[in-house]
C-alpha positions as CSV (number, residue, x, y, z in Angstrom):
1,X,16.0,23.7,3.5
2,X,14.7,20.2,3.8
3,X,15.7,17.8,1.1
4,X,13.9,14.7,-0.1
5,X,14.8,12.3,-2.9
6,X,12.0,10.2,-4.5
7,X,12.7,7.3,-6.8
8,X,10.7,4.5,-8.4
9,X,9.9,2.8,-11.7
10,X,8.0,4.7,-14.3
11,X,4.2,5.0,-14.0
12,X,4.1,3.8,-10.4
13,X,2.4,7.0,-9.2
14,X,5.2,9.1,-7.8
15,X,3.9,12.4,-9.2
16,X,0.3,11.6,-8.1
17,X,1.2,11.0,-4.4
18,X,3.8,13.8,-4.3
19,X,1.5,16.5,-5.8
20,X,-1.2,15.6,-3.3
21,X,1.2,15.6,-0.3
22,X,2.9,18.8,-1.4
23,X,-0.5,20.4,-1.9
24,X,-1.3,19.5,1.7
25,X,1.9,21.1,2.8
26,X,1.1,24.3,0.9
27,X,-2.3,24.4,2.7
28,X,-0.3,24.4,6.0
29,X,1.8,27.3,4.8
30,X,4.9,25.2,4.0
31,X,6.4,26.3,0.7
32,X,7.7,23.3,-1.4
33,X,9.7,23.2,-4.6
34,X,9.7,20.1,-6.8
35,X,12.4,19.2,-9.4
36,X,11.6,16.4,-11.8
37,X,14.6,14.7,-13.5
38,X,13.5,12.7,-16.5
39,X,14.8,11.5,-19.9
40,X,13.0,12.6,-23.1
41,X,9.8,14.3,-22.1
42,X,7.6,14.9,-19.1
43,X,4.4,16.8,-18.3
44,X,4.8,16.3,-14.5
45,X,5.9,20.0,-13.9
46,X,2.5,21.0,-15.3
47,X,0.7,18.6,-13.0
48,X,2.5,20.1,-10.0
49,X,1.8,23.6,-11.2
50,X,-1.9,22.7,-11.5
51,X,-1.8,21.8,-7.9
52,X,-0.3,25.2,-7.0
53,X,3.2,23.8,-6.4
54,X,6.4,25.5,-7.7
55,X,8.1,22.9,-10.0
56,X,10.6,22.6,-12.8
57,X,11.6,19.7,-15.1
58,X,15.1,18.8,-16.2
59,X,15.5,16.4,-19.2
60,X,18.7,14.3,-19.6
61,X,18.2,13.5,-23.3
62,X,20.8,11.0,-24.3
63,X,22.4,10.8,-20.8
64,X,21.5,8.6,-17.9
65,X,18.9,10.5,-15.9
66,X,20.5,9.6,-12.5
67,X,24.0,10.6,-13.6
68,X,22.4,13.8,-15.0
69,X,20.8,14.3,-11.6
70,X,24.1,14.0,-9.7
71,X,25.9,16.4,-12.1
72,X,23.1,19.0,-11.7
73,X,22.2,18.7,-8.1
74,X,24.0,21.8,-6.9
75,X,22.3,23.9,-9.6
76,X,18.9,22.3,-8.7
77,X,19.5,23.2,-5.0
78,X,20.3,26.8,-5.9
79,X,17.1,27.0,-8.0
80,X,15.0,25.6,-5.1
81,X,16.7,28.0,-2.7
82,X,15.9,30.9,-5.0
83,X,12.2,30.1,-4.8
84,X,12.1,30.6,-1.1
85,X,11.0,27.0,-0.5
86,X,11.3,25.4,2.9
87,X,11.3,21.8,1.4
88,X,12.9,20.6,-1.8
89,X,11.5,17.4,-3.3
90,X,13.5,15.8,-6.1
91,X,11.7,13.2,-8.2
92,X,13.9,11.1,-10.5
93,X,13.0,8.7,-13.4
94,X,14.5,5.6,-11.9
95,X,14.8,3.8,-15.2
96,X,17.6,1.2,-15.0
97,X,16.9,-0.2,-11.5
98,X,20.7,0.0,-10.9
99,X,21.1,3.7,-10.1
100,X,19.9,5.5,-7.0
101,X,19.6,9.2,-6.3
102,X,19.5,8.8,-2.6
103,X,21.9,10.9,-0.5
104,X,23.3,10.4,2.9
105,X,21.7,12.7,5.4
106,X,18.6,13.4,3.2
107,X,15.3,11.7,3.4
108,X,15.0,8.9,0.8
109,X,11.7,7.6,-0.5
110,X,10.9,4.9,-3.0
111,X,7.6,4.5,-4.7
112,X,6.4,1.1,-6.1
113,X,3.0,-0.3,-7.0
114,X,1.2,-3.5,-6.3
115,X,0.9,-4.4,-10.0
116,X,4.6,-4.8,-10.7
117,X,4.9,-8.5,-9.9
118,X,6.1,-10.6,-7.0
119,X,9.8,-10.3,-7.9
120,X,9.8,-6.6,-8.5
121,X,11.1,-5.6,-5.1
122,X,14.2,-7.8,-5.7
123,X,14.7,-6.4,-9.2
124,X,14.4,-2.7,-8.4
125,X,17.8,-2.4,-6.7
126,X,19.4,0.3,-4.5
127,X,16.6,2.9,-4.9
128,X,14.4,0.5,-2.9
129,X,17.1,-1.3,-0.8
130,X,18.5,2.0,0.5
131,X,15.3,4.0,1.0
132,X,14.1,5.2,4.4
133,X,10.5,4.7,3.4
134,X,8.8,2.7,0.7
135,X,5.4,3.9,-0.5
136,X,3.2,1.3,-2.2
137,X,0.5,2.5,-4.6
138,X,-2.5,0.8,-6.4
139,X,-3.3,-1.4,-3.5
140,X,-7.0,-0.8,-4.2
141,X,-6.7,-2.9,-7.3
142,X,-5.5,-6.1,-5.7
143,X,-6.5,-8.4,-2.8
144,X,-5.5,-7.9,0.8
145,X,-3.4,-11.1,0.6
146,X,-1.5,-9.7,-2.3
147,X,-0.9,-6.5,-0.5
148,X,0.5,-8.3,2.5
149,X,2.7,-10.7,0.5
150,X,4.1,-7.8,-1.6
151,X,4.9,-5.9,1.7
152,X,6.7,-9.0,2.9
153,X,8.8,-9.1,-0.3
154,X,9.7,-5.5,0.2
155,X,10.7,-6.2,3.8
156,X,13.0,-9.0,2.6
157,X,14.8,-6.5,0.4
158,X,14.9,-3.6,2.9
159,X,14.7,-4.6,6.6
160,X,14.8,-1.1,8.0
161,X,12.5,1.1,5.9
162,X,9.0,2.0,6.8
163,X,6.4,0.6,4.3
164,X,3.2,2.5,3.8
165,X,0.3,2.0,1.4
166,X,-0.8,5.3,-0.3
167,X,-3.2,6.4,-2.9
168,X,-2.6,9.7,-4.7
169,X,-6.1,9.7,-6.3
170,X,-8.1,9.3,-3.2
171,X,-5.6,10.9,-0.9
172,X,-5.2,7.9,1.4
173,X,-2.0,8.2,3.4
174,X,-1.1,11.6,1.8
175,X,-1.6,13.6,5.0
176,X,0.9,11.4,6.8
177,X,3.3,11.6,3.9
178,X,3.1,15.4,4.1
179,X,4.0,15.2,7.8
180,X,7.0,13.1,6.9
181,X,8.2,15.6,4.3
182,X,7.8,18.5,6.7
183,X,10.1,16.7,9.2
184,X,12.9,15.7,6.8
185,X,16.4,16.7,7.9
186,X,17.3,20.4,7.4
187,X,20.3,20.8,5.1
188,X,22.5,23.8,4.6
189,X,24.0,22.8,1.3
190,X,24.3,19.8,-1.0
191,X,27.9,20.4,-1.8
192,X,30.1,17.6,-0.4
193,X,27.1,15.4,0.3
194,X,27.6,11.8,-0.8
195,X,25.4,9.3,-2.7
196,X,24.3,6.3,-0.7
197,X,25.4,4.0,-3.5
198,X,27.9,4.4,-6.4
199,X,26.3,4.6,-9.8
200,X,27.4,2.1,-12.5
201,X,30.7,2.7,-14.3
202,X,29.1,2.7,-17.7
203,X,31.6,4.4,-20.0
204,X,31.8,2.4,-23.2
205,X,31.7,3.1,-26.9
206,X,27.9,2.9,-26.9
207,X,27.8,5.6,-24.3
208,X,29.7,7.8,-26.8
209,X,27.1,7.3,-29.6
210,X,28.5,4.1,-31.3
211,X,25.7,2.3,-33.1
212,X,27.4,-0.6,-34.8
213,X,27.3,-4.1,-33.3
214,X,30.4,-6.2,-33.1
215,X,33.3,-6.8,-30.7
216,X,35.7,-4.6,-32.7
217,X,33.5,-1.6,-32.0
218,X,33.3,-2.2,-28.3
219,X,35.7,-0.1,-26.3
220,X,36.0,1.1,-22.7
221,X,34.0,-0.6,-19.8
222,X,32.7,-3.7,-21.6
223,X,31.3,-6.7,-19.8
224,X,30.6,-10.1,-21.5
225,X,27.9,-12.5,-20.3
226,X,28.3,-16.2,-19.7
227,X,25.5,-17.9,-21.6
228,X,26.3,-21.5,-20.5
229,X,24.2,-20.9,-17.4
230,X,21.2,-18.6,-16.6
231,X,22.0,-16.6,-13.5
232,X,19.2,-15.3,-11.3
233,X,21.3,-12.6,-9.7
234,X,24.1,-10.3,-10.8
235,X,27.1,-11.6,-8.9
236,X,29.0,-8.3,-9.4
237,X,26.0,-6.3,-8.2
238,X,25.6,-8.5,-5.1
239,X,29.3,-8.1,-4.4
240,X,28.9,-4.4,-4.7
241,X,26.1,-4.5,-2.1
242,X,28.3,-6.6,0.2
243,X,31.3,-4.3,-0.2
244,X,29.1,-1.2,0.4
245,X,27.3,-2.7,3.4
246,X,28.8,-0.4,5.9
247,X,27.9,2.7,3.9
248,X,24.4,1.3,3.3
249,X,23.9,0.8,7.0
250,X,24.8,4.4,7.7
251,X,22.6,5.8,4.9
252,X,20.4,8.6,6.4
253,X,21.0,7.2,9.8
254,X,24.4,8.7,10.0
255,X,27.8,7.4,11.2
256,X,26.6,6.6,14.7
257,X,23.9,4.1,13.7
258,X,20.1,4.4,13.8
259,X,20.0,6.3,17.0
260,X,22.8,8.7,16.3
261,X,22.7,12.1,14.5
262,X,22.4,12.0,10.7
263,X,25.1,13.3,8.5
264,X,23.2,16.5,7.8
265,X,23.3,17.4,11.5
266,X,19.6,16.7,12.1
267,X,18.3,15.0,15.3
268,X,16.9,11.5,15.3
269,X,13.4,11.4,13.9
270,X,10.3,9.4,15.1
271,X,8.6,6.7,13.2
272,X,6.2,9.3,11.9
273,X,9.1,11.0,10.1
274,X,10.4,7.8,8.4
275,X,14.1,8.4,8.8
276,X,16.6,7.6,11.5
277,X,14.3,4.8,12.5
278,X,15.8,1.8,14.2
279,X,14.6,-1.7,13.5
280,X,11.5,-1.5,15.7
281,X,7.9,-2.9,15.6
282,X,7.3,-1.8,12.1
283,X,10.6,-2.8,10.5
284,X,12.0,-5.9,12.1
285,X,9.2,-8.0,13.6
286,X,7.6,-10.9,11.7
287,X,4.3,-10.0,10.2
288,X,2.4,-11.8,12.9
289,X,3.6,-9.1,15.3
290,X,2.3,-6.4,12.9
291,X,-1.3,-7.3,13.6
292,X,-2.9,-4.3,15.3
293,X,-4.5,-5.4,18.6
294,X,-7.9,-3.7,18.8
295,X,-10.6,-4.1,21.5
296,X,-12.9,-1.3,20.3
297,X,-13.2,1.1,17.4
298,X,-15.5,4.0,17.8
299,X,-16.7,6.4,15.1
300,X,-17.6,9.7,16.7
301,X,-20.6,11.4,15.0
302,X,-19.9,13.9,12.2
303,X,-22.4,15.6,9.9
304,X,-24.3,14.9,6.7
305,X,-23.8,16.6,3.3
306,X,-25.8,19.6,4.5
307,X,-23.9,20.0,7.7
308,X,-26.5,18.6,10.0
309,X,-25.1,16.6,12.9
310,X,-25.2,12.8,12.9
311,X,-27.4,11.3,15.6
312,X,-25.0,9.0,17.4
313,X,-21.5,7.6,17.8
314,X,-21.0,4.0,16.7
315,X,-18.7,1.5,18.5
316,X,-17.4,-1.7,16.9
317,X,-16.1,-4.8,18.7
318,X,-14.3,-7.9,17.4
319,X,-16.6,-10.8,16.6
320,X,-19.4,-8.4,15.6
321,X,-21.0,-8.2,12.2
322,X,-22.5,-4.8,11.1
323,X,-24.4,-4.3,7.9
324,X,-24.4,-1.0,6.1
325,X,-27.6,-0.2,4.3
326,X,-28.8,2.7,2.2
327,X,-29.1,3.7,-1.5
328,X,-26.2,4.5,-3.7
329,X,-24.6,7.8,-2.7
330,X,-26.0,7.7,0.8
331,X,-22.6,7.8,2.5
332,X,-21.6,4.1,3.1
333,X,-18.2,4.4,1.2
334,X,-17.4,7.7,3.0
335,X,-18.0,6.0,6.4
336,X,-15.7,3.1,5.5
337,X,-13.0,5.5,4.2
338,X,-13.2,7.5,7.5
339,X,-12.5,4.2,9.4
340,X,-9.6,3.2,7.1
341,X,-8.0,6.6,7.2
342,X,-8.5,7.0,11.0
343,X,-10.3,10.3,10.4
344,X,-9.6,13.1,12.9
345,X,-12.2,15.7,11.8
346,X,-10.1,16.1,8.7
347,X,-12.5,14.5,6.2
348,X,-15.7,15.9,4.6
349,X,-17.8,14.1,7.2
350,X,-16.1,15.7,10.2
351,X,-16.0,12.3,11.9
352,X,-13.2,11.2,14.4
353,X,-12.0,7.7,15.0
354,X,-11.1,6.4,18.5
355,X,-9.1,3.2,19.0
356,X,-9.7,1.6,22.4
357,X,-11.5,4.8,23.5
358,X,-8.6,7.0,22.7
359,X,-7.6,9.3,19.8
360,X,-4.6,7.7,18.1
361,X,-1.5,9.9,18.2
362,X,0.4,10.8,15.1
363,X,2.8,7.8,15.3
364,X,0.0,5.2,15.8
365,X,-2.2,6.8,13.1
366,X,0.6,6.6,10.6
367,X,1.8,3.1,11.7
368,X,-1.7,1.7,11.2
369,X,-2.4,3.4,7.9
370,X,-3.3,0.8,5.3
371,X,-3.2,-2.1,7.8
372,X,-6.3,-1.4,10.0
373,X,-8.9,-2.4,7.3
374,X,-8.9,-5.2,4.8
375,X,-11.3,-4.7,2.0
376,X,-12.9,-7.3,-0.3
377,X,-14.8,-5.9,-3.2
378,X,-16.4,-7.2,-6.4
379,X,-13.8,-5.3,-8.5
380,X,-10.8,-7.0,-7.0
381,X,-8.9,-9.6,-8.9
382,X,-5.7,-11.4,-8.4
383,X,-2.8,-10.0,-10.5
384,X,0.2,-11.9,-9.3
385,X,1.5,-14.6,-11.7
386,X,1.6,-17.4,-9.1
387,X,-0.1,-20.7,-8.4
388,X,-2.6,-20.8,-5.5
389,X,-0.9,-23.0,-2.9
390,X,2.6,-21.3,-3.2
391,X,1.0,-17.9,-3.0
392,X,-1.0,-18.8,0.2
393,X,2.0,-20.5,1.6
394,X,4.1,-17.3,1.0
395,X,1.4,-15.3,2.8
396,X,1.5,-17.7,5.7
397,X,5.3,-17.4,5.8
398,X,5.0,-13.6,5.9
399,X,2.9,-14.0,9.0
400,X,5.5,-16.3,10.6
401,X,2.9,-19.0,11.3
402,X,4.4,-22.2,12.8
403,X,3.3,-24.5,9.9
404,X,2.8,-22.5,6.6
405,X,2.1,-25.6,4.5
406,X,-0.7,-26.8,6.8
407,X,-2.1,-23.3,7.2
408,X,-2.1,-22.7,3.4
409,X,-4.0,-26.0,2.8
410,X,-6.5,-25.0,5.5
411,X,-7.1,-21.7,3.7
412,X,-7.5,-23.6,0.4
413,X,-10.0,-26.1,1.9
414,X,-12.0,-23.2,3.3
415,X,-12.0,-21.4,0.0
416,X,-13.2,-24.5,-1.9
417,X,-16.0,-24.9,0.7
418,X,-17.2,-21.5,-0.3
419,X,-16.7,-21.6,-4.0
420,X,-19.4,-23.0,-6.4
421,X,-16.7,-24.9,-8.3
422,X,-13.7,-26.2,-6.4
423,X,-10.2,-25.4,-7.8
424,X,-6.8,-27.2,-7.5
425,X,-3.9,-26.1,-5.4
426,X,-1.8,-25.7,-8.6
427,X,-4.3,-23.4,-10.4
428,X,-3.0,-20.0,-11.5
429,X,-4.3,-17.2,-9.4
430,X,-5.1,-15.2,-12.5
431,X,-7.1,-18.1,-14.0
432,X,-9.6,-18.3,-11.2
433,X,-13.2,-17.3,-11.8
434,X,-14.6,-14.3,-10.1
435,X,-16.4,-16.5,-7.5
436,X,-13.3,-18.6,-6.9
437,X,-11.2,-15.5,-6.5
438,X,-13.6,-14.0,-4.0
439,X,-13.8,-17.3,-2.1
440,X,-10.0,-17.5,-1.8
441,X,-9.9,-13.8,-0.7
442,X,-12.5,-14.4,2.0
443,X,-10.8,-17.5,3.3
444,X,-7.4,-15.9,3.3
445,X,-8.7,-12.7,5.0
446,X,-10.5,-14.8,7.7
447,X,-7.6,-17.1,8.5
448,X,-4.4,-15.2,7.6
449,X,-4.9,-11.4,7.2
450,X,-3.6,-9.2,10.0
451,X,-6.2,-6.5,9.7
452,X,-8.6,-6.4,12.6
453,X,-11.4,-4.8,10.6
454,X,-12.7,-6.5,7.5
455,X,-15.0,-4.8,4.9
456,X,-17.0,-7.0,2.5
457,X,-18.7,-5.2,-0.4
458,X,-21.8,-7.0,-1.6
459,X,-20.8,-10.5,-0.8
460,X,-24.1,-11.7,-2.2
461,X,-22.8,-10.9,-5.7
462,X,-19.5,-12.6,-5.3
463,X,-20.6,-16.1,-6.5
464,X,-19.9,-17.7,-3.1
465,X,-21.9,-19.4,-0.4
466,X,-22.6,-16.2,1.5
467,X,-23.8,-17.8,4.8
468,X,-20.8,-20.1,5.0
469,X,-18.6,-17.1,4.3
470,X,-20.3,-15.2,7.1
471,X,-19.8,-18.1,9.5
472,X,-16.1,-18.3,8.6
473,X,-15.6,-14.6,9.1
474,X,-17.3,-14.7,12.4
475,X,-14.9,-17.3,13.6
476,X,-12.0,-15.0,12.7
477,X,-12.8,-12.7,15.7
478,X,-12.6,-9.6,13.5
479,X,-14.8,-6.5,13.3
480,X,-16.8,-7.4,10.1
481,X,-18.6,-4.7,8.2
482,X,-20.8,-5.7,5.2
483,X,-22.2,-3.3,2.7
484,X,-25.2,-5.2,1.3
485,X,-28.6,-5.1,-0.3
486,X,-29.3,-8.7,0.6
487,X,-32.1,-9.2,3.2
488,X,-30.6,-12.5,4.5
489,X,-27.2,-10.8,5.2
490,X,-28.8,-7.7,6.6
491,X,-30.9,-9.7,9.0
492,X,-28.0,-12.0,9.9
493,X,-25.9,-9.0,11.1
494,X,-25.8,-8.1,14.8
495,X,-27.0,-4.6,13.9
496,X,-27.6,-2.4,10.9
497,X,-26.5,1.1,10.1
498,X,-28.9,2.9,7.8
499,X,-27.4,5.8,5.8
500,X,-29.1,8.8,4.3
501,X,-27.6,12.0,2.7
502,X,-24.1,11.2,3.8
503,X,-24.7,10.3,7.5
504,X,-25.9,7.5,9.7
505,X,-29.6,8.0,10.1
506,X,-30.3,5.1,12.5
507,X,-28.6,2.2,14.3
508,X,-30.8,-0.9,14.6
509,X,-30.2,-4.1,16.6
510,X,-31.8,-7.3,15.4
511,X,-35.0,-8.0,17.2
512,X,-36.5,-11.4,18.2
513,X,-39.1,-11.0,15.6
514,X,-36.4,-10.3,12.9
515,X,-34.6,-13.5,14.0
516,X,-37.7,-15.5,13.4
517,X,-38.2,-13.7,10.0
518,X,-34.6,-14.6,9.1
519,X,-35.3,-18.3,9.4
520,X,-38.3,-17.9,7.0
521,X,-36.4,-15.7,4.5
522,X,-33.4,-18.1,4.6
523,X,-35.7,-21.1,3.9
524,X,-37.1,-19.2,0.9
525,X,-33.6,-18.5,-0.3
526,X,-32.7,-22.2,0.1
527,X,-35.6,-23.1,-2.2
528,X,-34.4,-20.5,-4.8
529,X,-30.8,-22.0,-4.5
530,X,-32.2,-25.5,-5.2
531,X,-33.9,-24.2,-8.3
532,X,-30.8,-22.4,-9.4
533,X,-28.8,-25.6,-9.0
534,X,-31.3,-27.6,-11.0
535,X,-31.1,-25.1,-13.8
536,X,-27.3,-25.2,-13.8
537,X,-27.3,-29.0,-14.1
538,X,-29.7,-28.8,-17.0
539,X,-32.5,-30.4,-15.1
540,X,-36.2,-29.5,-15.6
541,X,-37.7,-27.6,-12.7
542,X,-40.8,-29.2,-11.2
């Protein structure tokens, strides 16, 4: 039976992504059993059952849930074996950030979310540092820049894991996760397996139900803090990592290194399986090398909501701007999701995506997931508690640009050129207005983001100079797709895709007459902008 351990902080979305991925496995005929180790209460087993997945919960009560996991692993394995499962997934609470349930020879996953803060990857500890794969949730709630910076921080803590963005609600990345689970190492028994990292030696009087405060009540393994200084790291914990470095390096890669057999006897696995992976393109290169090179992206025609075939394929090229038009519910969002997920006739539209005129194989499809498309929407806001310039500089450093400081200042200058009200380089990200946030997101996406495809959702409502924004994006040599209702933006695009009933109804190139009309409409808009500016300044409008 295949064995997978999944750890992560509470409420980061572990159950959501696992239930979706295990459901996809069940649809393929792969029986999965899930065991949830938690503390006081959990309804997760019911959530798995609702998805048709065999699951059971084990509550540790007053005991550490990870110690509880270790002392009950054999019994959990026997239960999963008795269900006839081919894959056993163990989800643990991961409460103290010091324990880790990961086992040598088994696939180890860590789930974190983009809302946890910039220092969270450093705080989480061995369940992230020793994972084979890190899944990042809630990326749809933050900017593309924050996703990339957060990924960089994870990479600093774990230089060998695969990092993937995933969404258990929409299903983004869950098919690829199901593939990873199905290819985890096959294990005969958990008896005599070893943890990747020793758990804390926490045996003191308070572990044995002592409630009184005072030195005379403290017995056993007691450690006193030094309050003369404020440490940023636990020196004993860092020493433990250093002392266990050799064991960490082996991990699921086995005693022979990343290309050798794992301790469970399984063969080395490809990048699509997330374990036994050497430090390759995804894990060791600076972020600038992660930028997917793309000459063309083609969407092969699918069908509309009634099953009728779409009329034509659509090919996108860098430096091109395409406008998506159509009423709400006409299929624009589905079209964009098909691009982002690299659809392979496995979405409701039946579309397939070609990259450089070829269907991406499983490895490339999985490697590009979450990095092909950068999205900027009206609902995105910055959530990281950082000042503007240090944040952009950190993003530049993650891209290994030659001069991060100069690049960050260029992004800031471009953002202030777009914003209605300039902002200082020491402004807090979370204090920026909606228009300032969107201006910074657009400038960052144009000048720093690695994604070759950029989606802008209704830039006309973002509170920025939309024509300057479009000019900036055009200079970035990306494939730019704009969902819009604005006539100036629609006419400024190289072409327009018109949607109806879930499908592309027509593809229109800008005509010479439309180019002349654009100049007229833009002049009218300039006049409206002047009136708007007068009203904002409190001036009478003549």
